[in-house]
DOVEXDREN-943223 format. One record per residue (C-alpha): residue in one letter; x, y, z. Coordinates in steps of 0.001 Angstrom, whole numbers, padded with zeros to 6 digits, always signed. Example, Ala and Ser with C-alpha at 12.3 -4.5 7.8 and 13.67 -1.06 7.14 Angstrom:
a+012300-004500+007800;s+013670-001060+007140;
END
This chain:
m-063041-015050-098346;s-065693-013163-100681;r-065091-011402-103665;t-065574-008054-104700;i-066406-007788-108209;i-064662-003908-109843;t-065344-002325-113202;t-062700+000543-114158;s-064470+001396-117564;p-066510+000075-119962;d-063689-000695-121984;e-061181-002604-119521;p-062300-006169-118294;l-063435-006806-114623;l-061220-007121-111686;l-061396-009444-108800;r-060361-008617-105482;d-060356-010586-102321;e-061813-009128-099489;p-061706-010580-095879;r-065292-011597-094254;k-066341-009543-091201;s-066164-011329-087968;a-069192-011709-086460;h-067428-010245-083131;a-065972-007648-085291;e-067577-005393-083594;t-067550-006696-080047;s-064500-004584-077933;f-062369-006967-075405;c-063503-005925-072209;a-061861-008179-069871;d-060053-006301-066874;p-056049-006570-067494;a-055635-007285-063614;q-058208-010242-064332;l-055910-011608-067109;l-052631-011455-064995;n-054572-013187-062121;a-055724-015992-064185;l-052015-016614-065074;p-050683-019773-063066;h-047116-017961-062662;p-045533-015388-060965;i-045353-012286-063354;l-044153-008917-061600;a-043731-005329-063884;v-040571-003354-062608;g-040027-000068-063166;a-036532+001801-064052;d-036570+003051-060463;g-036752-000908-059442;f-039809-000336-057461;v-042861-003036-058496;l-045316-001347-060523;e-047627-004345-060986;a-048153-008225-059489;n-050571-010724-060076;l-052044-013444-057989;a-049573-015848-058165;a-046771-013772-057581;e-048117-012837-054177;i-047996-016933-053086;f-044687-017368-054572;f-043112-014202-052329;g-045997-014319-049795;s-047099-011120-049791;s-050297-009063-050830;r-050188-006973-054110;s-050749-004175-051636;i-047457-004896-049902;l-045368-005569-053274;l-045978-002405-055013;q-044581-001053-052178;q-041312-002938-052307;t-038000-002609-054606;l-037431-005737-056805;p-033952-005535-054638;n-036079-005716-051444;l-037445-008975-052220;l-034516-010972-052953;p-031352-011682-051376;f-028404-009524-051902;g-026521-010950-055537;s-029229-012621-056919;v-028730-013886-059949;l-032780-012009-061384;l-031525-008767-059831;s-028936-008901-062577;l-030780-010482-065329;v-033357-007223-064717;e-030219-004963-065558;q-029099-006369-068065;v-032801-006218-070170;m-032515-002507-069127;r-029670-001751-070325;s-029986-003816-073744;g-033576-003736-074606;a-033539-007630-075426;a-035572-010510-073670;i-033271-012433-071550;n-034531-016339-070060;e-032607-018190-067622;y-033441-021579-066610;r-032780-023862-063037;v-031948-020930-061060;d-031752-021019-057026;l-033827-017822-056265;g-034638-016994-052502;v-037145-015354-050906;p-036135-013972-047679;r-039587-013276-046201;l-040433-017017-046709;d-036785-018148-045773;t-037213-021037-048373;e-035147-021607-051989;k-036841-022561-055339;m-035658-023717-058768;v-037109-021218-061269;d-036861-020418-064882;l-037011-016799-064961;f-038095-014952-068171;v-037261-011020-068366;t-038688-008706-071104;p-038429-005232-071834;m-041852-003048-071504;s-042900-001479-074370;d-040839+001756-075939;s-043409+004207-073797;c-042622+002452-070638;e-039352+002217-068556;g-038802-001121-067083;v-038884-004857-067750;i-041959-007465-067070;v-040508-010782-064771;m-042153-013952-065088;l-041499-017090-062769;q-041844-020686-063734;e-041465-022642-060835;r-039894-026402-061904;t-040330-027599-058377;m-043784-028448-059088;a-042851-030458-062572;e-040057-032173-060950;k-042186-033514-057506;m-044668-034630-060043;d-042115-036842-061409;r-040818-037665-057967;q-043847-038524-056844;l-044518-041754-059775;t-040886-042916-058371;h-043049-043039-055286;r-045514-044694-056362;g-043331-046925-058215;a-041456-048152-055173;a-044616-048381-053212;r-045844-050828-056010;s-042616-053017-055767;v-042750-053133-051690;s-046483-054275-052079;a-045509-057175-054421;m-042674-057913-051814;a-045001-057894-048743;s-047702-060149-050332;m-044317-062876-050300;l-042996-061818-047187;g-046190-062673-045677;h-046629-066288-046918;e-042753-067233-046880;i-041301-065469-043798;k-043703-065450-041279;n-045367-069024-041271;p-041744-070154-040861;l-041273-067489-038216;s-044372-068624-035876;g-042353-072484-035956;i-038955-070668-034591;r-040896-068915-032225;g-042976-071991-030801;a-039743-073773-030816;a-038204-071074-028882;q-040844-071158-026101;l-040540-074923-026264;l-036786-074899-025105;e-037079-071776-022563;q-038997-074736-020333;e-036107-076890-020441;v-032606-074837-020700;s-030780-073270-017597;d-031373-069723-016444;g-028225-068610-018179;d-029184-070027-021803;r-033354-068508-020831;a-031866-065189-021656;l-031133-066500-025467;t-034478-068484-026081;r-035647-064610-025044;l-033785-063097-027520;i-034860-065436-030400;c-038729-064612-029521;e-037953-061359-029300;e-036347-060995-032501;t-038869-063361-034341;d-041881-060686-033010;r-039559-057485-034334;i-039434-059045-037997;v-043257-059753-037412;k-043815-056273-036808;l-041841-055342-039796;v-043391-057639-042302;d-046758-056558-040586;r-045638-053016-041540;m-044899-054194-045479;e-048174-055908-045596;a-049992-052496-045361;f-048689-051622-049166;s-050412-054868-050242;d-054090-053954-049331;g-055329-053708-052464;r-059401-052714-051123;p-060676-049760-052899;l-060786-046679-050231;e-063785-045823-048749;r-063828-042567-048783;e-065877-039689-047657;s-066181-035969-047134;v-063783-035351-044740;n-063542-031992-042656;i-059127-031827-042686;h-059057-029443-039213;s-060981-032078-037001;v-058555-034978-038375;l-055672-032400-037333;d-057125-031261-033933;h-057398-035015-033512;v-054076-035979-034074;k-052527-033046-032223;k-054603-034176-028810;v-052637-037799-029411;a-049767-036106-029720;q-049751-033758-026805;a-051046-036784-025157;g-047673-038933-025673;f-044326-038364-027615;a-045186-034202-028301;r-046170-033355-025151;h-042842-031249-024358;i-043667-029283-027880;r-045279-026223-028749;f-047955-026530-031944;v-048849-023514-033909;e-051852-023862-035900;n-052694-021612-039097;y-055987-022614-040807;d-057975-021688-043362;p-061941-021785-041832;s-063025-021605-045006;l-061685-024245-046792;p-063866-026940-048120;p-064284-030833-047461;v-061688-033036-048745;l-062433-036413-050359;a-060712-039237-048363;n-061025-041746-045917;r-060988-040114-042536;d-058898-043261-040220;q-056328-043064-043171;l-055666-038945-042859;v-055048-039760-039240;q-052426-042297-039468;t-051006-040050-042023;f-050598-037278-040248;l-050098-038566-036811;n-047014-040193-038935;l-045583-036625-040406;v-046032-035118-036861;k-044388-038164-035022;n-041621-037793-037244;a-041501-034025-036677;a-041425-034746-032872;e-038771-036864-033135;a-036717-034553-035586;i-037122-031892-033239;g-035387-034652-029839;e-036594-034528-026094;g-033743-032382-025269;c-035121-029533-027333;s-036896-026960-025206;d-038166-024239-027934;g-039580-027127-030040;e-042244-026041-032394;i-044669-028308-034605;g-046551-026098-037401;l-049812-027265-038995;s-051836-025253-041678;t-054384-025401-043963;a-054673-023537-046973;y-056714-023361-050634;r-054132-022959-053508;p-056172-022946-056936;g-053706-023827-059853;v-052107-026811-059159;r-053080-030101-061399;l-052125-033594-061207;k-052638-036642-064163;i-053240-039348-061766;s-054088-043662-062674;t-057858-043313-061656;s-058598-040292-064363;d-057657-039768-067712;v-057677-035978-067399;p-055306-033956-065156;v-057325-033352-061129;s-057442-030449-059724;l-055440-030453-055838;p-056183-027298-054262;l-056492-028135-050774;e-052757-028090-049353;f-051851-029041-045923;c-048688-028619-044358;v-046886-029785-041047;r-043409-027749-040088;d-040952-028307-037499;n-037704-026118-036282;g-035515-029335-036029;p-032468-029677-037576;g-033578-030653-041194;v-032954-033290-043444;p-029551-033949-044912;p-029546-033144-048582;e-028584-036386-050152;i-031652-037851-048456;q-034252-035554-049553;p-034768-036895-053386;h-035430-040425-051473;l-037195-039534-048508;f-040658-041513-049670;e-038764-044285-051082;p-038807-047421-048848;f-036143-048314-046614;i-034522-045072-046694;t-034524-043458-043170;t-032172-041258-041053;k-033005-042967-037066;a-030943-045484-035778;s-033634-047728-035125;g-035587-046866-037823;s-037370-049303-041026;g-037471-046333-043347;l-041706-047621-044567;g-043414-045043-042335;l-042921-042132-045126;a-043194-044495-047729;l-046535-045909-046093;v-047820-042057-045868;a-046725-041382-049938;k-048680-044482-050629;i-051445-043271-048680;i-051701-039969-049941;g-050810-041579-053784;d-054547-043794-053243;h-056297-040489-052649;g-054962-039112-055991;g-053179-036517-054079;t-049266-036194-053429;i-046703-035345-050926;e-043358-033240-050524;c-040910-032528-048087;d-039204-029160-048328;s-036163-028874-045964;h-033592-026240-044575;p-032129-026181-041170;h-034434-025270-038241;r-037963-025387-041012;t-038687-028451-042414;t-042176-028361-044118;f-043927-031718-045250;r-046487-030580-048068;v-050119-032091-048875;l-052103-031672-051810;m-055328-032578-051863;p-058855-032879-054493;m-061543-031552-053005;y-064959-033419-051678;a-067295-033633-054917;l-070623-033235-054961;r-073633-035942-056219;d-074102-033644-059395;g-070652-033903-060142;r-069392-030117-058961;s-066285-029786-056697;a-067762-028048-053402;k-066573-024427-053274;p-064666-022871-050265;r-067298-021765-048060;
END
């Protein structure tokens, strides 16, 4: 603050008055486009008029509702939401009372996408000169998914330690058991030979299980490079159509301008082959209208704190595998990527746990959103970084 000296008259004392300093930017007007400000916000925002029509929508709202801004501006809020939605009643209350209302942990349905999303709702009235409300939605699912991802990684580390022990303590004795059974098979009767073969088959099955668990204990650093995800998905599709998914129709929805992903190609093939195989098994061989969808998209705004970095890493690349099978039981969904959790009668419950580990090792995250006839496995990954440290941009 500067001081200004004021003299009222020759006989009166001097007065000191505080005068604020002028900012160097005081003469500069704020010239940012309001639409740019709205689109920069990561949360969906809608301006809704008194008649219920959407007056404005930002980019996050377009993604949330699966519609372009031009389409949203032709809709009323009741048309975007299911009948009886909590959000509709909140908007009515705010319009009546003129006071802002917040509601937390609300299941908000999006009929166009046939999905349910857990959100926090913030509804506030517009200015006195404008009738209507501003609606902001904050998805809780992403934060909760991040928490579950940390749980998945902790479970994978536990399996890694157990696998290291099992590889030494179990596989060696099993080799002796199998060898002894083979020696006995040469001397026993035909009736008993079935028992020795059973011993060999069961020991082989246990060895395969331990081998799969040992994949968790591979601590070698990943050899990663620039990978075109579409070539990976095309390869997985060809393998699937030549075998376990020959009876299923594939639907592709790719973003051709997607930048490369920083990854190990072989491990990505293993990951998506596992996801596609799970989708095919969920659909079943007897289904005549089975469908698996493969999609890629660029989704800016998702950032995740990983163990290899002190700052959150951007995960803008989204790869999805969808199927129209019966869906995952609700009680299993929160634990789907934990080891030994499976819905298959003969499954080991290690496939999806290994998928979660591979994606986590790549600095990404995977989640499942399952409803009857629409189950989506969504993988978020970082982009390939250029030599100067800059991220590759979409073409």
